[in-house]
C-alpha positions as CSV (number, residue, x, y, z in Angstrom):
1,M,186.0,-38.2,-132.4
2,T,189.1,-36.6,-135.2
3,R,187.7,-33.4,-135.4
4,R,186.9,-33.0,-131.3
5,L,190.9,-34.4,-130.8
6,A,191.7,-31.7,-133.6
7,Q,189.5,-29.0,-131.4
8,V,191.0,-29.8,-128.2
9,A,194.3,-29.6,-129.3
10,K,194.3,-26.7,-130.7
11,K,192.7,-25.3,-127.6
12,V,195.1,-26.6,-125.5
13,G,198.3,-26.5,-127.7
14,V,199.4,-29.9,-127.7
15,S,199.3,-32.7,-129.9
16,E,196.2,-34.9,-130.7
17,A,198.4,-37.8,-129.3
18,T,198.5,-36.3,-125.9
19,V,194.8,-35.5,-126.3
20,S,194.2,-39.3,-126.7
21,R,196.0,-40.1,-124.6
22,V,193.7,-38.4,-121.8
23,L,190.7,-39.0,-123.1
24,N,191.7,-42.9,-122.3
25,G,193.2,-42.5,-119.4
26,K,196.8,-43.5,-120.6
27,P,200.4,-42.3,-118.9
28,G,202.7,-40.8,-120.1
29,V,200.5,-36.6,-119.3
30,S,201.2,-34.3,-116.8
31,Q,198.7,-33.5,-114.5
32,A,198.5,-30.0,-115.3
33,T,198.1,-30.8,-119.5
34,R,195.4,-33.6,-118.4
35,Q,193.6,-30.6,-116.0
36,S,193.8,-28.6,-119.5
37,V,192.7,-30.8,-121.5
38,L,189.9,-31.5,-119.1
39,S,188.9,-27.9,-118.7
40,A,188.9,-27.3,-122.7
41,L,186.7,-30.4,-123.2
42,D,183.9,-28.4,-120.7
43,V,184.9,-25.3,-122.7
44,L,183.8,-26.5,-126.1
45,G,180.7,-28.3,-125.0
46,Y,182.2,-32.0,-125.3
47,E,180.6,-34.2,-123.0
48,R,184.1,-35.8,-120.9
49,P,184.2,-39.8,-121.5
50,T,182.4,-41.7,-118.7
51,Q,185.3,-42.9,-116.5
52,L,186.4,-39.0,-116.3
53,R,183.1,-37.8,-115.8
54,G,183.6,-37.9,-111.7
55,E,186.7,-35.7,-112.6
56,R,184.7,-32.7,-112.0
57,A,185.6,-31.0,-108.9
58,R,183.9,-31.1,-106.3
59,L,182.4,-27.8,-106.2
60,V,178.4,-26.9,-106.6
61,G,177.4,-23.4,-107.6
62,L,174.5,-22.3,-105.1
63,V,173.4,-18.9,-107.4
64,L,171.0,-16.5,-105.2
65,P,169.3,-13.8,-106.3
66,E,170.3,-11.6,-102.9
67,L,170.6,-12.3,-99.4
68,Q,168.6,-9.1,-97.8
69,N,165.5,-11.6,-97.5
70,P,166.2,-13.8,-94.9
71,I,164.8,-16.7,-96.9
72,F,167.8,-16.6,-99.1
73,P,170.1,-16.9,-96.3
74,A,167.8,-19.8,-95.0
75,F,167.8,-21.8,-98.1
76,A,171.7,-21.0,-98.3
77,E,172.3,-23.0,-94.5
78,V,170.3,-26.0,-95.2
79,I,171.8,-26.8,-98.9
80,G,175.2,-25.6,-97.8
81,G,175.1,-28.2,-95.4
82,A,172.9,-31.0,-97.2
83,L,176.1,-30.9,-99.7
84,A,178.7,-30.8,-96.9
85,Q,177.1,-34.4,-96.1
86,Q,177.4,-35.7,-99.8
87,G,181.1,-34.2,-99.7
88,L,180.9,-31.3,-102.3
89,T,181.6,-27.8,-101.4
90,P,179.2,-25.1,-102.3
91,V,180.0,-21.8,-103.9
92,L,178.0,-19.1,-103.1
93,C,176.9,-16.9,-106.3
94,T,174.6,-13.6,-104.9
95,Q,173.5,-10.9,-107.5
96,T,174.5,-6.7,-105.9
97,K,173.1,-4.1,-108.4
98,G,175.4,-3.1,-110.6
99,G,178.0,-6.0,-109.5
100,V,178.9,-9.4,-111.1
101,S,175.6,-11.0,-113.1
102,E,174.1,-14.1,-112.9
103,A,175.3,-15.2,-117.1
104,D,178.9,-13.8,-115.4
105,Y,178.8,-16.4,-112.5
106,V,177.7,-18.8,-114.4
107,E,180.9,-18.5,-117.0
108,L,182.7,-18.6,-113.8
109,L,181.1,-21.7,-112.5
110,L,181.5,-23.5,-115.7
111,Q,185.8,-22.1,-115.3
112,Q,185.8,-24.3,-112.0
113,Q,184.6,-26.9,-113.2
114,V,181.4,-27.2,-110.8
115,S,179.6,-30.6,-110.5
116,G,176.4,-29.2,-110.8
117,V,174.8,-25.6,-110.1
118,V,171.5,-24.9,-107.4
119,F,169.4,-22.0,-108.2
120,A,167.4,-20.4,-105.2
121,G,165.7,-17.8,-107.1
122,G,166.8,-15.9,-109.7
123,L,166.2,-14.7,-113.6
124,F,164.9,-18.1,-114.3
125,A,161.5,-17.5,-112.3
126,Q,161.0,-14.6,-114.5
127,A,159.5,-15.5,-118.1
128,D,160.6,-12.2,-119.7
129,A,164.2,-12.5,-118.6
130,P,167.1,-13.5,-120.5
131,H,167.9,-17.4,-119.7
132,D,170.6,-17.9,-122.3
133,H,173.3,-18.6,-119.8
134,Y,170.5,-21.7,-118.3
135,R,170.9,-23.0,-121.8
136,L,174.5,-23.3,-121.9
137,L,174.2,-24.9,-118.9
138,A,172.1,-27.2,-120.5
139,E,174.5,-27.6,-123.5
140,R,177.2,-29.0,-121.4
141,N,175.4,-31.6,-119.7
142,I,175.8,-29.3,-116.2
143,P,173.7,-30.8,-113.5
144,V,171.0,-28.1,-112.4
145,V,167.8,-28.0,-110.2
146,L,165.8,-24.9,-109.8
147,I,164.0,-23.7,-106.7
148,N,160.6,-21.9,-106.7
149,A,160.2,-21.7,-110.4
150,S,160.8,-23.8,-113.8
151,I,162.1,-22.9,-117.5
152,E,160.0,-23.8,-120.0
153,N,161.8,-26.2,-123.0
154,L,164.7,-26.5,-120.5
155,D,164.8,-30.1,-118.8
156,F,165.7,-28.7,-115.0
157,P,164.3,-31.0,-112.3
158,C,162.5,-27.9,-110.0
159,I,161.3,-27.9,-106.4
160,A,158.7,-25.5,-105.4
161,C,156.5,-24.4,-102.9
162,D,153.0,-24.9,-104.1
163,D,151.5,-21.5,-105.1
164,A,148.1,-21.8,-105.2
165,V,148.0,-23.6,-102.0
166,A,149.9,-21.3,-100.2
167,V,147.0,-18.5,-101.4
168,E,143.9,-20.6,-101.0
169,Q,145.4,-20.9,-97.1
170,S,145.8,-17.7,-96.9
171,W,142.1,-16.3,-98.6
172,R,139.8,-18.5,-96.5
173,H,141.9,-17.8,-93.4
174,L,141.1,-13.9,-94.1
175,A,137.9,-14.6,-95.3
176,S,137.1,-16.5,-92.5
177,L,137.5,-13.3,-90.4
178,G,134.7,-11.5,-92.4
179,H,137.5,-9.7,-94.8
180,E,135.2,-8.8,-97.8
181,R,138.1,-6.2,-99.8
182,I,140.9,-8.6,-100.0
183,G,143.7,-7.4,-101.9
184,L,147.1,-8.6,-103.4
185,V,150.9,-7.6,-103.6
186,L,152.7,-9.6,-105.7
187,G,155.8,-9.6,-107.6
188,P,156.5,-8.3,-111.4
189,S,154.1,-9.3,-113.9
190,D,157.1,-11.5,-115.4
191,H,157.6,-13.2,-112.0
192,I,156.3,-17.0,-112.3
193,P,155.4,-17.7,-108.8
194,S,153.4,-14.8,-108.5
195,R,151.6,-15.2,-111.8
196,R,150.6,-18.5,-110.1
197,K,149.6,-16.7,-107.1
198,L,146.9,-14.5,-109.1
199,A,146.0,-17.4,-110.7
200,A,145.1,-19.4,-107.7
201,A,143.6,-16.2,-106.2
202,R,141.1,-15.4,-109.1
203,E,140.2,-19.4,-109.0
204,A,139.4,-19.2,-104.8
205,V,137.2,-16.0,-105.7
206,E,135.4,-17.7,-108.3
207,A,134.7,-20.4,-106.4
208,A,133.0,-17.7,-103.4
209,G,130.7,-16.6,-107.0
210,G,133.0,-13.1,-107.3
211,T,135.4,-11.9,-109.3
212,L,138.5,-10.2,-107.9
213,P,138.9,-6.6,-109.6
214,D,142.1,-5.5,-111.0
215,A,141.8,-2.8,-108.8
216,Y,142.5,-5.2,-105.7
217,V,146.0,-6.6,-107.2
218,E,149.3,-4.4,-106.9
219,R,152.8,-5.3,-108.2
220,A,155.9,-4.5,-107.0
221,M,159.8,-5.1,-106.5
222,F,160.5,-7.6,-103.7
223,S,161.7,-5.0,-100.8
224,L,159.8,-3.0,-97.9
225,E,159.8,0.3,-99.9
226,G,158.1,-1.8,-102.8
227,G,155.7,-3.7,-100.5
228,Q,154.6,-0.2,-98.7
229,A,153.9,1.5,-101.9
230,A,152.0,-1.0,-103.4
231,A,149.8,-1.3,-100.5
232,T,149.5,2.6,-100.0
233,R,147.5,2.2,-103.3
234,L,145.3,-0.9,-102.3
235,L,144.5,0.7,-98.8
236,D,143.3,3.8,-100.6
237,R,140.7,1.8,-102.6
238,G,139.5,0.5,-99.2
239,I,141.2,-2.8,-98.6
240,T,140.9,-4.2,-95.3
241,G,143.2,-7.5,-96.1
242,I,146.5,-7.6,-97.9
243,I,147.9,-10.9,-99.1
244,C,151.4,-10.6,-99.8
245,A,154.5,-12.1,-101.7
246,S,156.8,-12.1,-99.4
247,D,158.1,-11.1,-96.1
248,P,159.6,-8.0,-96.7
249,L,156.8,-6.8,-98.8
250,A,154.4,-7.5,-96.1
251,L,156.4,-5.3,-93.5
252,G,156.0,-3.0,-96.4
253,A,152.0,-3.3,-95.7
254,V,152.7,-3.0,-92.1
255,R,154.2,0.4,-92.7
256,A,151.6,1.1,-95.1
257,A,148.8,1.2,-92.6
258,R,150.3,2.9,-90.2
259,R,151.2,5.4,-92.4
260,H,147.5,5.5,-93.9
261,G,146.8,6.0,-89.8
262,H,145.4,2.8,-89.3
263,H,145.9,-0.3,-86.7
264,V,147.5,-3.8,-87.4
265,P,145.3,-5.9,-87.0
266,H,142.0,-4.2,-85.9
267,D,141.7,-1.9,-89.0
268,V,143.6,-4.1,-91.7
269,S,144.6,-7.7,-91.7
270,V,148.1,-8.5,-93.6
271,V,149.5,-12.4,-94.2
272,G,153.0,-12.6,-95.8
273,Y,155.2,-15.7,-97.3
274,D,158.1,-17.7,-96.6
275,D,158.1,-17.5,-93.0
276,S,161.6,-16.4,-92.8
277,A,164.0,-15.6,-90.0
278,F,162.8,-12.7,-87.3
279,M,158.7,-12.8,-88.3
280,T,157.9,-13.5,-85.0
281,C,159.6,-10.6,-83.4
282,T,157.8,-8.5,-85.7
283,E,155.5,-6.2,-84.5
284,P,152.7,-7.3,-84.7
285,P,154.2,-10.9,-84.8
286,L,153.3,-11.3,-89.0
287,T,150.9,-14.3,-89.8
288,T,152.4,-15.7,-92.8
289,V,152.8,-18.6,-94.9
290,R,155.5,-20.8,-94.0
291,Q,158.0,-22.1,-97.2
292,P,159.0,-25.7,-95.9
293,I,163.3,-24.7,-96.5
294,E,164.7,-27.7,-94.8
295,A,162.7,-30.3,-97.0
296,M,163.1,-28.2,-100.0
297,G,166.8,-27.9,-99.7
298,R,167.4,-31.2,-99.1
299,A,165.4,-32.5,-101.6
300,A,167.1,-29.9,-104.3
301,V,170.2,-31.8,-102.7
302,D,169.5,-35.2,-103.1
303,L,168.4,-34.6,-106.6
304,L,171.5,-32.5,-108.0
305,C,173.5,-35.9,-106.3
306,A,171.3,-38.1,-108.0
307,R,172.0,-36.1,-111.8
308,I,175.7,-36.2,-111.2
309,Q,176.3,-39.6,-110.6
310,G,174.2,-39.6,-113.8
311,T,170.8,-41.0,-112.7
312,E,168.1,-40.5,-114.7
313,I,165.4,-38.1,-112.9
314,P,161.9,-37.0,-114.0
315,H,162.3,-33.8,-115.3
316,S,159.0,-32.9,-113.3
317,E,158.4,-30.0,-110.7
318,L,158.1,-31.4,-107.3
319,L,155.5,-29.7,-105.1
320,F,155.9,-28.8,-101.4
321,E,152.8,-28.1,-99.4
322,P,153.0,-24.4,-97.7
323,E,151.8,-23.4,-93.8
324,L,150.0,-21.2,-92.9
325,V,151.2,-19.6,-89.6
326,V,148.7,-17.6,-87.8
327,R,149.6,-14.5,-85.7
328,G,149.8,-11.3,-84.5
329,S,148.9,-9.3,-88.2
330,T,145.5,-10.7,-88.6
331,A,142.1,-10.3,-86.9
332,Q,138.6,-9.9,-87.4
333,A,137.5,-7.2,-89.7
334,A,135.9,-4.2,-88.2
335,A,132.6,-3.5,-88.6
336,R,131.3,-1.3,-91.2
Protein backbone atom coordinates (compact mmCIF):
# COMPACT_ATOMS: atom_id res chain seq x y z
CA MET A 1 0.00 0.00 0.00
CA THR A 2 2.82 2.41 0.92
CA ARG A 3 4.60 1.65 -2.36
CA ARG A 4 1.37 2.27 -4.28
CA LEU A 5 0.83 5.63 -2.55
CA ALA A 6 4.39 6.69 -3.35
CA GLN A 7 4.16 5.71 -7.02
CA VAL A 8 0.81 7.42 -7.55
CA ALA A 9 1.94 10.55 -5.70
CA LYS A 10 5.06 10.78 -7.84
CA LYS A 11 3.06 10.25 -11.03
CA VAL A 12 0.57 13.02 -10.20
CA GLY A 13 3.00 15.37 -8.42
CA VAL A 14 1.14 15.50 -5.10
CA SER A 15 1.79 14.26 -1.59
CA GLU A 16 1.10 10.73 -0.42
CA ALA A 17 -1.39 12.20 2.07
CA THR A 18 -3.38 13.67 -0.82
CA VAL A 19 -3.43 10.32 -2.59
CA SER A 20 -4.58 8.66 0.63
CA ARG A 21 -7.45 11.15 0.99
CA VAL A 22 -8.62 10.39 -2.55
CA LEU A 23 -8.45 6.63 -2.07
CA ASN A 24 -10.40 6.85 1.18
CA GLY A 25 -13.01 9.29 -0.14
CA LYS A 26 -11.99 12.09 2.25
CA PRO A 27 -12.79 15.77 1.55
CA GLY A 28 -10.27 18.54 1.01
CA VAL A 29 -9.07 17.51 -2.49
CA SER A 30 -9.99 19.38 -5.70
CA GLN A 31 -11.94 17.53 -8.36
CA ALA A 32 -9.09 17.96 -10.85
CA THR A 33 -6.56 16.43 -8.46
CA ARG A 34 -8.96 13.67 -7.57
CA GLN A 35 -9.42 12.72 -11.24
CA SER A 36 -5.63 12.85 -11.78
CA VAL A 37 -5.06 10.42 -8.93
CA LEU A 38 -7.72 8.02 -10.24
CA SER A 39 -6.25 8.20 -13.76
CA ALA A 40 -2.78 7.48 -12.36
CA LEU A 41 -4.14 4.36 -10.67
CA ASP A 42 -5.43 3.12 -14.03
CA VAL A 43 -2.23 3.99 -15.91
CA LEU A 44 -0.03 2.29 -13.31
CA GLY A 45 -2.25 -0.80 -13.38
CA TYR A 46 -3.57 -0.60 -9.83
CA GLU A 47 -7.13 -1.62 -9.15
CA ARG A 48 -9.32 1.17 -7.80
CA PRO A 49 -10.81 0.78 -4.31
CA THR A 50 -14.27 -0.82 -4.43
CA GLN A 51 -16.09 2.41 -3.65
CA LEU A 52 -14.37 4.18 -6.57
CA ARG A 53 -14.76 1.57 -9.30
CA GLY A 54 -18.00 3.07 -10.49
CA GLU A 55 -16.23 6.32 -11.24
CA ARG A 56 -14.78 5.27 -14.52
CA ALA A 57 -16.16 7.30 -17.37
CA ARG A 58 -19.50 5.99 -18.68
CA LEU A 59 -17.76 5.28 -21.97
CA VAL A 60 -17.37 1.93 -23.72
CA GLY A 61 -14.94 1.35 -26.55
CA LEU A 62 -16.40 -0.36 -29.61
CA VAL A 63 -13.48 -1.50 -31.76
CA LEU A 64 -14.19 -2.59 -35.35
CA PRO A 65 -11.74 -3.73 -38.04
CA GLU A 66 -13.53 -1.81 -40.84
CA LEU A 67 -16.81 -0.27 -41.95
CA GLN A 68 -16.77 -1.31 -45.63
CA ASN A 69 -18.22 -4.72 -44.81
CA PRO A 70 -21.87 -3.96 -43.89
CA ILE A 71 -21.82 -6.52 -41.07
CA PHE A 72 -19.70 -4.26 -38.87
CA PRO A 73 -21.94 -1.16 -39.08
CA ALA A 74 -24.82 -3.55 -38.30
CA PHE A 75 -23.05 -4.72 -35.13
CA ALA A 76 -22.23 -1.09 -34.25
CA GLU A 77 -25.88 -0.07 -34.54
CA VAL A 78 -27.14 -2.86 -32.28
CA ILE A 79 -24.36 -2.58 -29.70
CA GLY A 80 -24.48 1.23 -29.64
CA GLY A 81 -28.23 1.21 -29.07
CA ALA A 82 -28.01 -1.42 -26.33
CA LEU A 83 -25.22 0.52 -24.56
CA ALA A 84 -27.27 3.72 -24.68
CA GLN A 85 -30.17 1.91 -23.01
CA GLN A 86 -27.76 1.07 -20.18
CA GLY A 87 -26.64 4.70 -19.82
CA LEU A 88 -23.30 4.02 -21.50
CA THR A 89 -21.81 5.94 -24.44
CA PRO A 90 -20.04 3.98 -27.21
CA VAL A 91 -16.71 5.28 -28.50
CA LEU A 92 -16.36 3.95 -32.06
CA CYS A 93 -12.82 2.96 -32.98
CA THR A 94 -12.44 1.87 -36.60
CA GLN A 95 -9.15 0.77 -38.09
CA THR A 96 -8.04 2.10 -41.47
CA LYS A 97 -5.08 1.13 -43.59
CA GLY A 98 -2.13 3.19 -42.48
CA GLY A 99 -4.22 4.77 -39.72
CA VAL A 100 -4.51 4.28 -35.97
CA SER A 101 -3.76 0.69 -34.93
CA GLU A 102 -5.85 -1.42 -32.61
CA ALA A 103 -3.13 -1.17 -29.94
CA ASP A 104 -3.15 2.64 -30.28
CA TYR A 105 -6.92 2.68 -29.83
CA VAL A 106 -6.57 0.64 -26.64
CA GLU A 107 -4.10 3.19 -25.25
CA LEU A 108 -6.49 6.03 -26.11
CA LEU A 109 -9.41 4.21 -24.49
CA LEU A 110 -7.41 3.63 -21.32
CA GLN A 111 -6.60 7.33 -21.19
CA GLN A 112 -10.33 8.06 -21.39
CA GLN A 113 -10.93 5.73 -18.41
CA VAL A 114 -13.49 3.67 -20.33
CA SER A 115 -15.74 1.33 -18.38
CA GLY A 116 -15.17 -1.51 -20.85
CA VAL A 117 -14.43 -2.50 -24.45
CA VAL A 118 -16.27 -4.59 -27.05
CA PHE A 119 -14.22 -5.96 -29.95
CA ALA A 120 -16.32 -7.04 -32.95
CA GLY A 121 -13.66 -8.55 -35.19
CA GLY A 122 -9.99 -7.59 -35.06
CA LEU A 123 -6.56 -8.96 -34.32
CA PHE A 124 -7.88 -11.27 -31.60
CA ALA A 125 -9.41 -13.37 -34.41
CA GLN A 126 -5.94 -13.91 -35.92
CA ALA A 127 -3.87 -16.50 -34.06
CA ASP A 128 -0.53 -15.13 -35.28
CA ALA A 129 -1.28 -11.43 -34.68
CA PRO A 130 0.12 -9.47 -31.69
CA HIS A 131 -2.16 -9.70 -28.65
CA ASP A 132 -0.20 -7.63 -26.10
CA HIS A 133 -2.79 -4.85 -26.00
CA TYR A 134 -5.46 -7.37 -25.00
CA ARG A 135 -3.24 -8.55 -22.14
CA LEU A 136 -2.86 -4.92 -21.08
CA LEU A 137 -6.62 -4.62 -20.76
CA ALA A 138 -6.70 -7.81 -18.70
CA GLU A 139 -3.95 -6.52 -16.42
CA ARG A 140 -5.87 -3.28 -15.86
CA ASN A 141 -9.00 -5.30 -15.06
CA ILE A 142 -10.99 -3.59 -17.83
CA PRO A 143 -14.15 -5.55 -18.74
CA VAL A 144 -13.86 -6.88 -22.32
CA VAL A 145 -16.20 -8.88 -24.54
CA LEU A 146 -15.12 -10.41 -27.86
CA ILE A 147 -17.40 -11.16 -30.80
CA ASN A 148 -16.80 -14.18 -33.09
CA ALA A 149 -13.47 -15.44 -31.73
CA SER A 150 -11.72 -15.93 -28.40
CA ILE A 151 -8.11 -15.54 -27.30
CA GLU A 152 -6.30 -18.45 -25.73
CA ASN A 153 -4.99 -17.84 -22.19
CA LEU A 154 -7.14 -14.71 -21.68
CA ASP A 155 -10.40 -15.06 -19.79
CA PHE A 156 -12.50 -12.70 -21.90
CA PRO A 157 -16.10 -13.79 -22.48
CA CYS A 158 -16.92 -14.35 -26.15
CA ILE A 159 -20.11 -14.17 -28.22
CA ALA A 160 -19.91 -16.10 -31.49
CA CYS A 161 -21.98 -17.41 -34.36
CA ASP A 162 -21.52 -21.18 -34.67
CA ASP A 163 -19.15 -21.51 -37.64
CA ALA A 164 -19.50 -25.29 -37.75
CA VAL A 165 -23.29 -25.12 -38.07
CA ALA A 166 -23.00 -22.38 -40.72
CA VAL A 167 -20.79 -24.54 -42.93
CA GLU A 168 -22.89 -27.65 -42.36
CA GLN A 169 -26.00 -25.76 -43.49
CA SER A 170 -24.25 -24.41 -46.58
CA TRP A 171 -22.72 -27.77 -47.48
CA ARG A 172 -25.95 -29.72 -47.09
CA HIS A 173 -27.78 -27.13 -49.20
CA LEU A 174 -25.33 -27.35 -52.10
CA ALA A 175 -25.08 -31.14 -51.85
CA SER A 176 -28.89 -31.43 -51.93
CA LEU A 177 -28.82 -29.48 -55.20
CA GLY A 178 -26.52 -32.10 -56.72
CA HIS A 179 -23.19 -30.26 -56.40
CA GLU A 180 -20.29 -32.64 -55.96
CA ARG A 181 -17.33 -30.30 -56.48
CA ILE A 182 -17.82 -27.77 -53.66
CA GLY A 183 -15.07 -25.31 -52.84
CA LEU A 184 -14.39 -22.89 -49.99
CA VAL A 185 -13.20 -19.28 -50.02
CA LEU A 186 -11.93 -18.53 -46.51
CA GLY A 187 -9.95 -15.85 -44.73
CA PRO A 188 -6.19 -16.06 -43.97
CA SER A 189 -4.83 -19.28 -42.51
CA ASP A 190 -4.52 -17.84 -38.98
CA HIS A 191 -8.10 -16.52 -38.97
CA ILE A 192 -9.84 -18.48 -36.20
CA PRO A 193 -13.42 -18.46 -37.61
CA SER A 194 -12.06 -19.59 -40.99
CA ARG A 195 -10.19 -22.43 -39.30
CA ARG A 196 -13.43 -23.51 -37.69
CA LYS A 197 -15.27 -23.37 -40.99
CA LEU A 198 -12.59 -25.48 -42.68
CA ALA A 199 -12.69 -28.10 -39.91
CA ALA A 200 -16.48 -28.29 -40.23
CA ALA A 201 -16.27 -28.67 -44.01
CA ARG A 202 -13.80 -31.53 -43.70
CA GLU A 203 -16.10 -33.26 -41.20
CA ALA A 204 -19.10 -32.79 -43.50
CA VAL A 205 -17.26 -34.34 -46.45
CA GLU A 206 -15.90 -37.22 -44.35
CA ALA A 207 -19.39 -37.91 -42.99
CA ALA A 208 -20.49 -38.33 -46.61
CA GLY A 209 -17.67 -40.83 -47.19
CA GLY A 210 -15.24 -38.53 -49.01
CA THR A 211 -12.32 -36.19 -48.38
CA LEU A 212 -11.95 -32.48 -49.07
CA PRO A 213 -9.03 -31.89 -51.46
CA ASP A 214 -6.69 -29.03 -50.56
CA ALA A 215 -7.22 -27.73 -54.09
CA TYR A 216 -10.87 -27.05 -53.17
CA VAL A 217 -9.86 -24.54 -50.45
CA GLU A 218 -8.69 -21.02 -51.23
CA ARG A 219 -7.63 -18.19 -48.89
CA ALA A 220 -8.25 -14.51 -49.41
CA MET A 221 -8.37 -11.16 -47.66
CA PHE A 222 -11.91 -10.19 -46.72
CA SER A 223 -12.81 -8.08 -49.75
CA LEU A 224 -14.70 -8.36 -53.01
CA GLU A 225 -11.41 -8.38 -54.93
CA GLY A 226 -10.01 -11.13 -52.69
CA GLY A 227 -13.11 -13.23 -53.26
CA GLN A 228 -12.91 -12.76 -57.00
CA ALA A 229 -9.27 -13.87 -57.17
CA ALA A 230 -9.80 -16.91 -54.95
CA ALA A 231 -12.97 -17.99 -56.74
CA THR A 232 -11.26 -17.68 -60.13
CA ARG A 233 -8.71 -20.26 -59.02
CA LEU A 234 -11.47 -22.60 -57.84
CA LEU A 235 -13.41 -22.23 -61.09
CA ASP A 236 -10.28 -23.17 -63.03
CA ARG A 237 -10.39 -26.47 -61.12
CA GLY A 238 -14.00 -27.25 -62.09
CA ILE A 239 -15.76 -26.20 -58.87
CA THR A 240 -19.55 -25.75 -59.30
CA GLY A 241 -20.50 -24.72 -55.75
CA ILE A 242 -18.65 -22.12 -53.66
CA ILE A 243 -19.06 -21.47 -49.92
CA CYS A 244 -17.62 -18.13 -48.81
CA ALA A 245 -16.63 -16.85 -45.36
CA SER A 246 -18.29 -13.45 -45.89
CA ASP A 247 -20.78 -11.74 -48.17
CA PRO A 248 -18.16 -9.50 -49.86
CA LEU A 249 -16.14 -12.64 -50.68
CA ALA A 250 -19.29 -14.20 -52.14
CA LEU A 251 -19.99 -11.15 -54.29
CA GLY A 252 -16.44 -11.42 -55.56
CA ALA A 253 -17.10 -15.07 -56.41
CA VAL A 254 -20.20 -14.09 -58.39
CA ARG A 255 -18.13 -11.58 -60.34
CA ALA A 256 -15.44 -14.21 -60.96
CA ALA A 257 -18.03 -16.64 -62.33
CA ARG A 258 -19.32 -14.03 -64.75
CA ARG A 259 -15.82 -13.11 -65.88
CA HIS A 260 -15.26 -16.83 -66.39
CA GLY A 261 -18.26 -16.97 -68.74
CA HIS A 262 -20.49 -18.77 -66.23
CA HIS A 263 -24.04 -17.95 -65.21
CA VAL A 264 -24.93 -17.75 -61.51
CA PRO A 265 -26.72 -19.89 -60.40
CA HIS A 266 -27.27 -22.14 -63.45
CA ASP A 267 -23.57 -22.94 -63.91
CA VAL A 268 -22.12 -22.00 -60.51
CA SER A 269 -23.84 -21.68 -57.14
CA VAL A 270 -22.49 -19.28 -54.49
CA VAL A 271 -23.24 -19.09 -50.75
CA GLY A 272 -22.19 -16.14 -48.60
CA TYR A 273 -21.94 -15.61 -44.85
CA ASP A 274 -23.43 -12.84 -42.63
CA ASP A 275 -26.59 -11.81 -44.53
CA SER A 276 -25.40 -8.21 -44.37
CA ALA A 277 -27.35 -5.25 -45.73
CA PHE A 278 -28.48 -5.21 -49.37
CA MET A 279 -27.87 -8.91 -50.10
CA THR A 280 -31.47 -9.05 -51.30
CA CYS A 281 -30.64 -6.33 -53.83
CA THR A 282 -27.73 -8.03 -55.58
CA GLU A 283 -28.10 -9.77 -58.93
CA PRO A 284 -28.88 -12.52 -58.27
CA PRO A 285 -30.00 -12.05 -54.63
CA LEU A 286 -27.41 -13.83 -52.49
CA THR A 287 -28.00 -17.11 -50.72
CA THR A 288 -26.17 -16.64 -47.43
CA VAL A 289 -25.94 -17.73 -43.79
CA ARG A 290 -27.44 -15.13 -41.47
CA GLN A 291 -25.70 -14.22 -38.25
CA PRO A 292 -28.21 -13.27 -35.52
CA ILE A 293 -26.74 -9.76 -35.15
CA GLU A 294 -29.46 -8.40 -32.86
CA ALA A 295 -29.25 -11.26 -30.37
CA MET A 296 -25.45 -11.40 -30.44
CA GLY A 297 -24.99 -7.65 -30.00
CA ARG A 298 -27.41 -7.44 -27.10
CA ALA A 299 -25.84 -10.48 -25.42
CA ALA A 300 -22.40 -8.86 -25.73
CA VAL A 301 -23.67 -5.72 -23.98
CA ASP A 302 -25.39 -7.76 -21.26
CA LEU A 303 -22.14 -9.59 -20.54
CA LEU A 304 -20.14 -6.37 -20.54
CA CYS A 305 -22.55 -4.63 -18.16
CA ALA A 306 -22.44 -7.61 -15.80
CA ARG A 307 -18.64 -7.38 -15.76
CA ILE A 308 -18.72 -3.60 -15.21
CA GLN A 309 -21.01 -4.12 -12.21
CA GLY A 310 -18.53 -6.62 -10.77
CA THR A 311 -20.58 -9.75 -11.44
CA GLU A 312 -18.58 -12.89 -12.04
CA ILE A 313 -19.57 -14.48 -15.33
CA PRO A 314 -18.36 -17.68 -17.03
CA HIS A 315 -15.44 -17.03 -19.36
CA SER A 316 -16.80 -19.42 -21.94
CA GLU A 317 -17.91 -18.88 -25.51
CA LEU A 318 -21.62 -18.40 -26.11
CA LEU A 319 -22.51 -19.86 -29.51
CA PHE A 320 -25.49 -18.53 -31.46
CA GLU A 321 -27.31 -20.53 -34.12
CA PRO A 322 -27.04 -19.19 -37.70
CA GLU A 323 -29.78 -19.47 -40.33
CA LEU A 324 -29.36 -20.35 -44.00
CA VAL A 325 -31.30 -17.87 -46.15
CA VAL A 326 -31.87 -19.34 -49.63
CA ARG A 327 -32.16 -16.82 -52.44
CA GLY A 328 -31.22 -16.70 -56.10
CA SER A 329 -27.47 -17.44 -56.16
CA THR A 330 -27.89 -21.21 -55.71
CA ALA A 331 -29.67 -23.73 -57.95
CA GLN A 332 -29.64 -27.33 -59.09
CA ALA A 333 -26.25 -28.39 -60.41
CA ALA A 334 -26.08 -28.42 -64.19
CA ALA A 335 -25.98 -31.83 -65.84
CA ARG A 336 -22.47 -32.83 -66.90
